[in-house]
C-alpha positions in Angstrom: 106.5 201.1 229.8 109.3 201.7 230.9 112.1 199.3 228.7 110.5 200.1 225.8 110.9 197.6 222.5 112.9 199.9 220.3 115.8 199.7 223.9 115.8 196.6 223.9 116.6 195.3 220.1 119.2 197.2 220.2 120.7 197.3 224.0 123.1 194.7 222.5 125.0 197.8 220.2 127.7 199.7 221.6 127.6 204.2 222.0 129.5 203.7 218.7 127.8 201.3 216.8 125.2 203.0 214.0 121.7 200.8 213.9 120.9 200.5 210.1 116.8 201.3 209.1 115.6 198.4 208.8 116.2 197.5 212.5 115.2 200.6 213.5 111.9 199.9 211.5 111.8 196.6 213.2 111.7 198.2 216.5 109.3 200.3 215.7 106.8 198.4 214.2 106.9 195.7 217.1 106.3 198.2 219.3 103.7 200.1 217.7 102.7 196.6 217.6 102.6 196.2 221.2 101.3 199.0 221.8 98.0 197.5 219.7 98.2 194.2 222.2 98.7 195.8 225.5 95.8 198.6 224.7 94.1 195.3 223.7 94.8 192.8 226.4 94.3 195.9 228.9 90.0 196.3 226.8 90.0 192.6 228.3 90.9 193.3 231.7 88.3 195.5 232.0 85.9 193.7 231.0 86.4 190.7 232.8 86.9 193.6 236.1 83.3 195.5 236.2 84.3 196.4 239.7 87.5 197.9 238.8 88.8 195.2 241.5 92.4 195.2 239.6 92.3 190.7 239.3 89.3 189.1 237.6 88.6 185.7 239.6 90.5 182.1 238.0 87.1 181.5 237.2 87.1 184.8 234.0 90.5 183.3 233.0 89.4 180.2 232.4 86.3 181.2 230.4 89.1 183.3 228.1 91.6 180.4 228.1 88.8 178.1 227.2 87.1 180.0 224.3 91.0 180.9 222.8 91.9 176.9 223.2 89.2 176.0 221.0 91.0 178.2 217.9 93.7 175.0 216.4 96.9 178.1 216.9 96.2 179.0 220.6 95.6 175.9 222.4 99.1 173.6 222.2 100.2 177.3 224.0 97.8 177.2 227.2 99.4 176.0 230.3 97.3 175.6 233.1 100.6 174.7 235.2 101.5 178.1 235.4 102.5 179.8 239.3 100.2 182.6 238.5 97.0 179.6 237.8 97.6 178.7 241.0 95.6 182.0 242.1 92.4 182.4 243.2 92.4 185.7 241.7 95.3 187.1 239.0 96.3 190.6 238.4 96.3 192.5 235.1 99.9 191.3 234.8 98.6 187.3 236.2 96.9 188.4 232.6 98.7 190.3 230.2 101.5 187.1 230.7 99.1 184.5 229.8 97.6 186.8 227.1 101.2 187.3 225.7 102.0 183.3 225.8 99.3 182.3 223.7 99.6 185.5 220.7 101.3 185.6 218.2 103.8 188.9 217.6 106.5 189.4 215.3 109.4 188.7 215.8 108.3 186.2 218.3 108.5 182.1 217.8 104.6 182.0 218.2 105.0 184.4 214.5 105.7 182.1 211.5 106.3 185.8 209.0 108.9 187.1 211.4 111.9 189.1 209.5 113.7 188.0 212.8 
């Protein structure tokens, strides 16, 4: 990731603005959470792509989505009408976007315990 979450959080600040420790701490925490999510998502994607083709079938994504849909906390976040769902094969980026839509992360609207 060229631009990390900490950079995104402090971009609105000018060079002369001070960053409070709580902002710094939250930026570091969010960066670590995203790194964890990306590692887990990559592991899941590689498990669905045993030939290392760099793509997975829509059927495999549908299976993953069906499993997640059985969880009431994620079922309302799934939207099969998204553009990437119209492809026969999905790249890791398409897969990652689907996972980001349904995962709760600190500091996002999906997280009820957000400190932001």
